[in-house]
N, C-alpha and C positions, 0 to 999 in steps of 0.2 A: 191777427194771432190767434186762434184756436185758443179757448179758455184748456184742452188737454186734448191729449194727444193718446188713441185705443189703440189696442188690439183686437182680439175675439173678448178675452176676460179680463185683461190688462189695460189699463190705463196711467197714468203720470200726470198730474195735475199742472198744470202749468208752473213755474217759480214765477216768483216776482220779480219783474225788474230794480234797477235804482231810481229810475221815478218812479214806482209802489210801493215801495222798500218803508216808504216813513211809518207807517201802521207798526213794523217790528218794532221799532224804540219804545214802543209801548206795555213790551213783554214784560213779565214784571223778574224780579230779585237775577237783575243781569244790566250791564251797561255802566253809563258815567253817573256821579254821584254828586250832591251835595252834599255839603258839612254844616252844620250849628250846632249850638251849646243850649243847656240850661244849666242852670245853678240854683239848687233848691233849697226852698226854705223861706226866712222872712226878708233876707236882702236878696231874693227873687232879683233874677239879669240873667243875659244870657253868656259870656263867659267871666270866670269870678270877679267881681272887681268894675264891670266895663260900665255897671246903672244902665245896661239896654236892657227892653221889655225880652224878655225871648221867644215871646206867639210872634212880635212885631216882628223880630228877627229874621224867624221863620219861615214868614211871608214874604219877607223881600227875598230871602231867598228862593218860593219858588218861583217867584216873579221875571229875579234876574237870569232864573237859568232855562224858563220855559220855553225859549227856542232850540233849546238842545234837547229837548222831551227826556227827560230823568223819571223815574220809577224811585229812583233810592235816593235815602241822603245821611250819612253818619252821624250821628246824634251823640255827643258829648253829657252824661249827666256828671254833673257837680257834685260832689255832698261832704263839699268841704264844711258847709255850715254848720252839719254834724258828725263834725269830728270827734267831740266831746261826746254826744248823745244820740240816742237811738234815735232812727226817722221815726216822726210824727205823722199826725193825721194831716198837715199842712204839707208837709213834703209828699204823700202818697195822691192828695188833690190835688197839686199844682204835675204831679207826672201824670197820671191818670191824664188832663187836660191838655196834655200835650201829644200825648198818643193820641187822643178822638182827634185831634187838629190835624194830623198828618194821618190820621183812618179817612176826616171829610176831603181833604186832599188827593188821597189817591198815591201816598208818599209812602213806600217802605224803610224802615230804618235797621241800618247797619249800628248797633249801638252797644257804647261804652261807659260802663262807670268808672269814675275817675276822681283823686279827690288833687292834687297837685299841681302844679302851677311855677312856674320863676317866682315868684312873688306867694304862694299859699305852698305850704308845707304838706306833705303827706300824711297820713292815718296809719296807728300801729295796727297791729294782727287783731288786736282785741275788737276793736272799732270794727272793721274791717269784716271777722268772724258775723259778728252782730246785723249788721248792714244785709247782710248776703241773704242771709238768714230772713231776717223781715223782706226781702224782696222776693226772696223764695216763697214765702206766702203770699206774697199779692199777685205773684206772676200764676198763681192755683187760682185765685180769683178772679183773675182778669184774662181766664184763658182765652175767653171771645175776639178781646180785645189785641192780646197779642199775636193772634192766629192772624188777623190783619194787617199787622203792621210792622210785625220781626220778620224779619230778613237773617240775618244771622248777628251772633254774640260774642263781641270783641273779650278779650280776657280784660282789658285795663287794668285798672287799680292801681297797679305797681310802678312807682315812682312818675315821672313828671309827663304829665299830660295819660298817665297809664299806659305808658308806652315802652314799659321796662328796665328806665334807668333812671341814676339819678335819685336813689331813694338814697330816704335816711331812716325815718320810724319805723318800716315795714321792713322788718331781716328776709336776709336770702331766706334760710331757713325752712319760712311759711309760704315760700312761693308755689310748691307743689300742693301745698291745701289751699290757696289761691284757684290755683287752676285749674282743681276738683271741684272747690264749690262754683266758679264761675260753668263748668262743665254741667254740672248738676241739674243749675240754675236754668240753663236753656230747655225750651218748652222738648217735647219729642222731635224729633226730624227736624232739627234747626244744629246748625254747624256753628262753633265757635270757632275762633283766630285768636293767633298769638304772636309777635310782634319780632321774635328772635328764636334762630336755632337754638339757643342755651334754654329757651322758653320751651321750644316744641320737645325738647329733652325730657323738661321737667313732667310731662302731660302723662296723669297715670296708664295705664295700657288699657284699662277696660274701656275709656273715652280718646287714643289718641285717633281713631280711621275717624274720627268727626272733629278734631282740633285742625282747621286751614292755617293760611297765612298769611300775613300783613304786612306788608311793605312799605315804611314811608319816607323811602331813599330810594326809587326807582330813577334813574341818570342815563339810562340804555347801558351800562357798565356792570356786568354780573360778577366781576371783578373786584370792587370796592366794598373797601373794609367795613362800610354801616349798612352792605346788603345785608336781606333775611339769613342768607347765606352765602359768604363770597365764594366764587364759582374756583376758586384756586385751591380749595378744599373740595376734588375732585370728586371722590370716593362720596362723601357726605352731600355734598350738591346734588350729585344725578340721585340718592336716597330721597333728596328730600323732594326733586321735584317730581321725580314717580309718585310720593305720597301726596303731592300737589295736585295732581291727575283727578285724584279723590277726595277734594275738601274742596268748601266754598274760602274762593282767596279774593284778598281785596289790594289794593297798594294806590301810592298816589306820589307826585314827584316833589321835590321842594318846592317851595316857594319861590317864584318866581326873580324874586329880590334878591336872592341868596346869593352866594358866591361857594366854591365847591369846597364843601368839607368846613363851612361858615367862618373860613379864616379870610380875615382884614387883604383885599389886594391879590386872593385868588380867583381865578376864572370865572366869569358869570355863570350862572344857572339858566339864564333869562335864554337861549333858544336852544334846546337839547337836539339833540338829532333825533328826527322823530323813527325814521328806521331801525336805529337801532332800541330805543324804545318799544318799538312793536314787536321786537323781536323778542324782550326782555317779558313784555306780557304774556306772549302767546308763551315761552319757557315756563312761569309761571304758572300758568292754567288761569287769568284773573278772571274773575266773576264781574267784578266791578273798580273802579278805578274814580281818581277823586277831579273834579272839574275846579272845586276851589283852590290849585297849586296848580300854580305856573300857567293859569288862565285869564280872564279877567279879573284880576286884581284889585284891589282897594284907590293901590296907585294911579289904575285907568293907562295905566303903560304894556305894551304889546312884548307879552309870552309865548311862549314855546308854541302850546296848543292853538293860541291863534294863528302863530307863524304856518303852523300844518294845517290848517283848513285851507293854504294857497300852494301845498306841496302834493304832489299828486304823482297816484300811481297806477300803473297800465298792470291788466293781469298776472303778466308775467313778471311785472317787476315782483308785485306780491309775493307770488310760485318761490319767485327768488331767493328771497328772504326765509322762505322754508312755512311760510302761513297756509294753512288746510283752505283759508279763502274760500267764500262762495262764486265762481264761476257767471252766477246771472245778474250778480250786482253790479259787474263789470259791463253789462249789455243798458241800452236804453229800450224802451216800447218796444222800436223799429227794428230790433235784435242786433242794431250797430252798437260796437264797443268802443267805451266811453272807462277815461281814466275817474280812480276813487280815491279822494284826498284820504292824508293821512288819519286826520282828523276821525272821516266818515269810517275807515277802515278798523276804527279803536272800535268808534260806538256802534258798530252795529254789530263786530263780530265779540267783543266781550260776551263772557259766558257762551250759554249756546246760538245757536246760530239753527234752525232745523227746518229741514227742505223734507216733503217726501218726494221721495226717487222711482217711487214704483207704489199702485196697487192692484192686487190678484185677487180676482173673486173666481175660486172653482166651486159650484154648486155652495153651499156652507160654508166652503173653504175660506178665508181670508188670511190673503197674508199683504204687510205693511211694512217696506223698508222706507227708512229712516237714517238722513244724512245730517250729521252735522260738522257743521262750519265751522261751528265758533272756538270761541279758546280755551273753553271747559264743558263738561255734559251738565244736563238740567237737574241737577243734583237738589231739588226743593221740588220738583215736579213727579210725586210716585206714582201718579193714574195715568192711563192711556186707553184712551175707549173708544171704539166702534159704535157710531148714533145709526140705531137703525129707524125705518117707517114701515109700520105693516099699518094700512088706510091712514085714520087722524091720529093714531098711535105710536109715540116716542119711542126708543128704549136704549140702554147704552149696555152694549156688550163689552168687558171690562178684557183687553190684551194682556193674559194670564202670563206670560212669558216675560215683558215688558221689563226692564231693568235701566232706570235714568244712568247708572254706572258703568253701563256699557258703550252709551254713546260718548264715546272720547271723540275729541278734535280730527275732523278727516274722517273717522270709520262711519260706514253705513251697516246699520244692524237691520233684522229682519224680523215681524212679530206677527203674532199667531191668533186668531181667535175664529170661534165659531157663530155664523151666523145661523139668529133662531129661523124656525122653518115659515117663510111665505115674506118673512122681512126683506126689506129692500137699504143694499146700503147707503146711507144719505152722506157720512161726516164722520169725523174724529174730533174727538176733544183730550186735551192736556191739563191738568191739573193738578196742584197739589195733592188734594187725594179724591176719593169719589162722594160727590157731593161737594164738596171743593170752591170755594169760587175766587183761588187764584189762579188763576188760566192763561196760557200762553198760546201763540196763532204757530203755526206753522208758516214759512215765507215760501209759501202756493196763493194761487187766485183763486177765489172762491169767494162766499158771502161767511159773514166772521159774524155771529150771532148768540150772545151768551154763553162764551165761551167756547162754541165749537166751529168748526171749519164746514162747511158746509159746498158738496161736488153741484149739486143741482141747480 
């Protein structure tokens, strides 16, 4: 098979087939994610009171899920050791070391600060306000470290596990202030998330467009009362889903060992309907999804995501679910049709999945057409450039009309650039910023070096 098909001044770089697609799983800020915890302070541990070394646990997660190729991890930072005191140098040194561990392993964080568990109470607003102000100063001091490690910032703080319910000391009239403070804490260009539509309604208008959704009860039933916004509230549901198309969103299933509504004797949740879950992930425009829940849990039993590794879908099956899947992933390198497992459809299509569908060069005019087959646009990737060569000199020419928000699921967008006189178009670069080191690969054949896909 040729590397690319050409007309006089137009070519289409060959899309990757399923046999070659594993490299796409290492694209940043999208995909399946891990989950871990750190409780700061003199009683340093993972989950509050468990006595486990949080650094050892994080490393164990990296090994446990290596075969799933995640680049993300949800990180709970428990501040309960400072419920009546400001954060001290010990807390910040522990936090910095934890971030450095993730940077060293190439894993980016879905970050949540919180206080409360089943056995640990929440904190009053005066404590929360002081801690968030301290964290804001620390974020500003550690900008380079945050740039390399932070994918998204969850609001957290409120209630059990930061999920927005079962709060006691933190009162509801402070929630809007908490949400605003977390939005202010987020570095430039980083999205935040809330757990419920009730909390989304409390997001200040100036930050609303950067506040995404997190749903921790994804069961393939969008009408369930514990969903982010039950689909039975049709008008509001449609508004929230439209909002989510332009934000960074995350989700997880309940534990596989749980029962419906957490009621004894209720139906088990150990084998959820993969097709229904797929439809929910796409409807929510999910960027990331948990590996920790309903997969390889500590009890060693087989749960939903393991079942889905053996439940296959053809291209027509996937399209019948309303999914904008990449057709090239339903082929092998011989061009023969193949099926994908529900698990693989999920892990390849979470977030963005970008294919260069056409490249046109007319003199110095360059037009690049990009199709997004993923569930969500590449919102953290703000820089698209043509890479040009003139002799031994290599330059980058940004596509001035590139806007990641336009690359909605199933959409093809064309972006334009002007090539310098005498320069030869050699490849494309997609990154978080000009000069940024968070780079993504298109789902096309070619050499990928230092964040650039080369066609030569």
